[in-house]
N, C-alpha and C positions, 0 to 999 in steps of 0.2 A: 427445504433441501429436496423433499420428494418431488415437488413440482418441477424444480430445476432439473432433477435427474430424469424425469419422464420426458420433458421437452428435449433434453440432450439425446436421449435414446431415439426419439422420433426423428430428430435432425440427422443423426448418424444413419438411421435406417433409410431415410430419404436419399442421402448422399450415396450410400452403398448401392441402392437400387439403380440410381442414375449412372454411377461410375462402372458398375459391373456390366450394365448394358452397353455402355460406351466402349468398354474394352473387348467385348465379345462380338459386337456387331461387325460383320464383314459383308462386302458387296462386290460382286463380279460385274464388270461392264465390258462390252465388246467395242473396240475402236478399230480404225483401219489397219493398224499394225498388228492387232491380235486381241487377246483377252487379258484384262488386268483385274487384280483383286486388291481392294482397298481395306485398310484396317487401322486401328489405333492401339499402340502399346503405351500404357500409362506408367508413370514413374521412371521414365527414361529422359535423357537429355533431349530438350526440344529440338526436333528436326523433321525434315521431310525426306523420306528414303525412297529411292527407286531401286528395286532389286530384281535381277534377272536370274532365276534359279537355274535355267538351262545351261548357263555358262558360269554360274556361281560368282557373280560380282555385282556390285551396286555402287551408287553414288549417294552421298548424304549431304543435304543442305541445311545449315543451321538457321532456319527461318521460322521456327515455331516458338512462341514465347512461353507457352504452357509446358509443364514437365511431361511431355507426351511426344511419342514418335509416330507420325503419320506415315504409313507404309503403302507403297504402290508396288505390288509384285506382278511381274509379267508372267502370267500363268500359261499362255500359249501364244505362239507366233504364227501369223498368217503366212502359210508357205507361198501362196501366189504373190503376196506383197514382197517377200524376200527375193523370189526369183525375178520379179519385175525390177526390183531395186538393183540387183546384181547385174542384170542385163542392160538396163538403160542408164544406170548411174544417176538417176534422178529420184528425188523423194521430197514430198511436200511436208517438211518437218514442221512448218508453222501449223498446218491443218491438224497433224497428229497431236501437237502440243496443245492446241485449242480444244481438241476432243478430250484429251486427258484432263485439262483444267476444268472443263465442264463436268466431266465425270466425277472429279474430286469434289467440286462444289456441291453437286447433287448428293454425293455420299455424305458429306459433312452436314448438310441440311437434314437428311434422313436420320443420321446418327444423333443429332441434337434433339429432333422430335421424339425418337424412340427413347432416348435417355430421359427426356422430360417426362414422358408418359410412365416409364418404369419407376422414376423417382416418385412421382405422385402416387402411383399404385402401391408401391411397397411401403412408402411412408404412411399412406392412409391405412393400409392393412395393419401396420404396427400400432398406429394411433387408435384404431378401433379395438384392437386386441387388448390394450392396456387401459382402456377407459374405465371410469368408475372409481369409487373410493374417494379419499380426500385429495386426490391429485387434481390437476387442471381439467377443465371441461373439454369436451370433444371439439368444440369450436376453436379453442386455443391450440390444441395439438394439430388439428387440420390446418389452421392458419399457419402454424410453423412449417407444415409440409409444403404449402403453397409458396410461402416466403422463401424457404430454403431452395426450392426448385427454381424459382425466378432468379435468385441471386446466383445460383450455380450456372444456369443457362446463360445469363448475361456475362458471367466471367468467361465461360467457354467461347461465347461469340467474340469476345474481345481478344482472348489469348490463343485460341486454337487455330484459326485459319492462318495459313502461311503468309508471311509478308512478301511484298513484291520484290524486295531486294534479296537476291539469292545468295549473296556473299561468296565466299570461297568454298567450293565443294570438297568433300573428302571422299576419295575412292577407296573401296575396301573389297576384300574377298575372304571367303571362308572355305574351310575344308583343305585337304591335303593337295589337291590338284588345282592350282591357281590358273585361271584362263589367260589367254594371250594378252600381251602388255596393255595396261590401263594407262592411258596418257591424259594428264591433267589439262583441262582447258586453261590457257594462259591468261586470257583477258576477258573476264565476264563483264567488264564495264564497256565492252565494245557496243556498237549499234546492233539492233536486233537482226538486221540483214546479215551482218558479218558473222554473228553468232549462229544464225541459221545455216550459213554456208559451212561453218566448221562442223556443226552437228551433222549436216548432210554428208560431208566427206567421211566422217567417222562411221556413220551408219552404212554407207556404201561399202566401205572397206570391210566391215563386219559381215555384211551380206555376202560379199564375194568370197570371204574365207569360209563361210558356211556352205555355199553352193559349189565352190571350186577353190581348192587351197592355193591356187596361183603358183604351183610348182614347189611349195614348201612341203617338207616332210611332215606328215601327221605325227603328233607327239605321244599318242596312246601306245602303250605297251613297249615303249622304248626304255633302254636302261637308264638308270639315274645314279648319281653319286652325290654325296654331301661334302661340302667344304666348310670346315670350322677351324677355329683357333682361339687362343687367349682365354682358356678356362681360368687360369690363375688360381687354381686350387679351390674354385668355388663349387663345392660338391653339391650345392642346392640346384645347380643347373644341369647336373648329369641326367636326371630322369627325362627332362625335356629333350636333351640331345639324343638320348637313346631312342626315344619315340620317333624323332625326326629322321634319324639315320637308319631306322630298322629296314632290313632287307636289301641293303646295298653297301658299297664301299664307303667308308668314312675317311676322308683325307684331312688329317689334323696338322695344320701348318704352324705348330710351335706354341710355346708358353702354356703347356698343360699345367705346370706348377708355378709357384711364385718364387721359390728359392732353389728348387731342384733337390731339396734335402731328401734323405732316405725316408723320413716320416711322411712327407708330402707324396713321395713316389708310391708308398704303400697305400695311402688313402685314395689315390686317383687311379689305381690299377684296374678298377672295375670298368674304366672307359674302354678297355680292350674289347669288351663284349658288345660295345655299341655299334660297331661296324662289321660288315662281312666282306672283306676284312677291315681291321683298323690299321690305317697307314699313317705313319708318324714321321715328322722331321722336327728336330729340336730347335727351339728359339732361345733367345738370350736369357730367359728366366728358367730354362731347363738345365739339366746337368747330364754328364756322362753316366752317372750312377742311374739316373732315370732311364736313359736309353737302354742300358743293360737289363734293367728290371722289365721294361716293356718287351724287349726281345725274348726274354725267358718266358714271359706270360703269353707269347704267341702273336704279338703285334708285328707288323711289317715295318721295321725301323730303317729308314733310309739315311745314308750319309754320303758325303762327297766322294768317299772312297769305296762305296758299295753298300749293299744291304748288310745290316748287323745281324749276325746269327746268334742263336741262344748261347753258344759256347764262346762268344767273343770274336770269332773270326769274321771275315768279310766275304759276302757273296757277290753276285753280279751288280754292276753299277745301275742297270735298268731292271726293275722288278716287274714281273708279270702279274697283273691283277685282273683276272678274267681275260678279256681281249685287249686290255689297256697296257701300255708300256709307260711305267712311272719311274722317274728319277727324283732324288731329293738331295738337298744341300743343307747340312746342319749348320746352324749359325756359328760364325767364328767366335762370337762372344759367349758361347755356352759356358756354364759354370762347371767347375771341376771339383771332384770330391777331395783330391789331394790338396786343394787350396781352401778347404773348408767351405766350399760353395760361395766363394767371394763374388760379389757383384762386379762384373767386368764392363758395365756400361751398356749403352744402346747405340752408340754412334760408330758407324763403320768407316774405315779409312779408305782413301782412294785406291790403295794397293789391294785391299780386300775386295773392293768392287771389281777391279780388273781381274783378280783371280777367279771370281765367280763367272765373269764374262768369258774368260778363256776356257773354263770348265764347261760352260754351256756350248761353246763353239765345237767342242769335241763330241757333243751329243747330237749334232744336227742330223735329222732324219732317223734317229734311233729312239726317240721318246715322244709320247703323245702328251704327257703331263709332266710338268716340272714343279716340285714343291720347294718353297723357300720361305723362311719366316718373314723377312722384311723386304718390302719393295725397294727400299733405299739401297740395299745390298745388290739388288738386281738392276739398278738403274742404268749402269753402263751396258749391260747385256740387252736391255730393252731398247736402248738407242741404236745398238748394232742391228737388232731385229727390225727396227723401224726403217733403217736405210737399206737393209738387205733381208727382206722377208723370207721366212722358211718356205719350202715347197709344199709342205703338208701342214695341216692345222696343229697348233701347239697351245696348250692351256697352262697358264701360270696360276698356281694356287698359293696364296700367301696370306699373311695376317699382320700383326704388330701394331697397326694404326688404330685399331678398334673402330674402324669405319667401314661400312659396306660400300664396296665399289665394284663396278663392272666397266672395264675399258676394252676397246678393241683396236687392234692394228690389223694390217693385212696378214691374214692367216694366224694371228696371235690374239688370244683372249686372256685378259688379266682379271682374276676374280678373287675378291676378298669378302668373306662372309661376315666380317665384323668381329665382335667379341662375344663368344658363346658364354663367357662368364661375367659379362658386363664389367670387365676390368678387375674382377676379384671381389670378394665379399666386402672388403673395406670401402669399395666405391659404389655399392648398390644404391644407397640413398642419394649420393652425389650425382650419379650419371643416369639415374632413371631405372636401371636394373633390367632392361629388356635384353633378352637373349638374341643374338644375331648369328645367322648362319646362311649358307647358300646351298641350293640344290641345282645341280647341272643335269640337263637332259641331253643325251648325246646319241649319235649313231655309231655303231661299232663295225658295221659291214658295208662295203668291203674294207673300209678304213675308219679310223677315229674322226668324228666330226661333231663339234659342239653345236647344238641346235637352239637351246634356250636355257636361261638361268632364272631361277626364282630366288629373289632376295627376301629372306624371311625374318621377321621380328616376332618373338614370342614373349608374352607376359608370363613370367614364372609364377605369378600369384594365382591367376585363374586359367592359364593355359591357352588363352585366346591368342590368335596369330594374325598378323598382317603380312601380306606378301605382294611383291611386284614382279611380274614376269617380263623379261625382255628376250625377244628372239635374237639369236646370234647368226642365223644362217641367211639373213637378208643382206642386201648390198651395203658396203661400208660407206658411211657418210661422214661429214666433217664433225658431227656431234656424237658419233659412235664411240 
């Protein structure tokens, strides 16, 4: 047992020396496009990551068989290359890719060499330190060091280098400010020439945005608002919602509760502190009792007949939130306290849809944002706007479907942040549990203009977030 234990300690020391060196070895290499830094993160899902810190986004390829993530970080961008790319519209993507491939191959070779040397050195040091006594001889322990190193290096040579088949990439972003829209390459099975053209076009576009914004408004320091809905009494999601909406208006498009009962209303009242201010319109899972409690707690509660005041009276139909003009339409299927919060269903009648469309017609030119819980209730109104677009930009904030969507018509933006409560605590395991919300970046002077929307998904377990940004101020296309 002593011999076995000593050999096991030597083997573990050898592996530890090699793996620690592999995980800490970094290499910077200059290529035409700039400077890249390469490294390996062990214990991660096998992938090759290209990450650009300056714009805080990256692309991940599942092409590594070992449980390790090979990372290539763009540490610096060559300014002359960017200016040349923006001006000429030409870029030798193949050359840069070949340079990056050569740099990565060189890094992997050095990493394996240093890892092997460190494994041999650390393993030999431990073998010498524990020699003597009734245990195995030094020749046996040193042989274990050499054999372990060889087996480990062979395994790394087989499993670590990325495979040629890049598969489907995953685009990701970190941090609160997600960069300009990340568009997934549709067909990586195309010919290399076609793929080079696609990469070339994307790089040219990025370069031109860096050197000259092409008439688009810069998004830094512009006001933002958060669109959320469908908490369904899932109190576990409130901290994430509060962090996401901090410092700006939170427009909550219904279904804060599941039954609208007085108990649920009291439990969810803290959401009023999430936005500055918290603007609410009722959904079919909310109640008139909830509306009154929110109004008394300081929320901006909007209804089809005007803002609900704390004393139960009605204020103006269009509320002022900073420089925004916001109107809201409470769902016709709202639950009522006098009916013991009975479920009144989720399907709207043609008459209810017409009533909403007529109500919206009376607001033309008077509101920048319209909140309504269900897009199906607004469908007739949307068709009217499609055939007769408004003169000024109009934002629809809605929910109910539990799906993140962003649609555009002429001068109309339709935004659904998804389900901030993942459909309620009863559906967390069934539907994955991700918290969905949207952040809208807009211009307020001289008038309201939606500029970009971030569709955000948050893992409530570890707080990690994925987001996709879409510009709204560009030309309207068939796919918008």
